[in-house]
C-alpha positions as CSV (number, residue, x, y, z in Angstrom):
1,M,22.0,1.2,1.0
2,I,19.7,-0.3,-1.5
3,I,16.3,-1.6,-0.4
4,P,14.2,-3.8,-3.0
5,F,11.0,-2.1,-2.7
6,D,8.3,-3.1,-5.5
7,H,6.7,0.4,-6.2
8,K,3.3,0.2,-7.9
9,L,1.5,3.1,-9.2
10,Q,-1.8,3.6,-7.5
11,A,-4.5,6.2,-7.8
12,H,-4.5,7.6,-4.3
13,C,-1.2,8.7,-2.6
14,E,-2.0,7.7,1.1
15,S,-3.8,4.5,0.7
16,G,-1.3,3.5,-2.3
17,V,1.6,4.2,0.2
18,T,-0.2,2.0,2.8
19,S,-0.8,-0.8,0.1
20,N,2.7,-0.8,-1.1
21,L,4.3,-0.8,2.4
22,L,2.1,-3.6,3.6
23,R,2.9,-5.5,0.5
24,H,6.6,-5.1,0.8
25,Y,6.4,-6.6,4.5
26,G,4.4,-9.7,3.6
27,L,0.7,-8.6,3.8
28,P,-0.6,-8.5,-0.1
29,I,-3.8,-5.8,0.1
30,S,-5.3,-3.8,-2.7
31,E,-5.4,-0.3,-2.5
32,P,-9.0,-0.1,-2.7
33,L,-9.1,-2.6,0.5
34,A,-6.7,-0.1,2.3
35,F,-8.6,3.1,0.9
36,G,-11.5,1.3,2.9
37,I,-9.9,0.1,6.2
38,G,-8.5,3.9,6.5
39,S,-12.4,5.5,5.9
40,G,-13.1,2.7,8.8
41,L,-10.5,4.3,11.1
């Protein structure tokens, strides 16, 4: 099964994966925003 997933190279693993997955599901956030949200949790 092939899923059309647009992977973008990011600076940090965890925030990059979060940003890519949320963008895939229709919520386009940047990696710095994902990093900031993660540090606030």
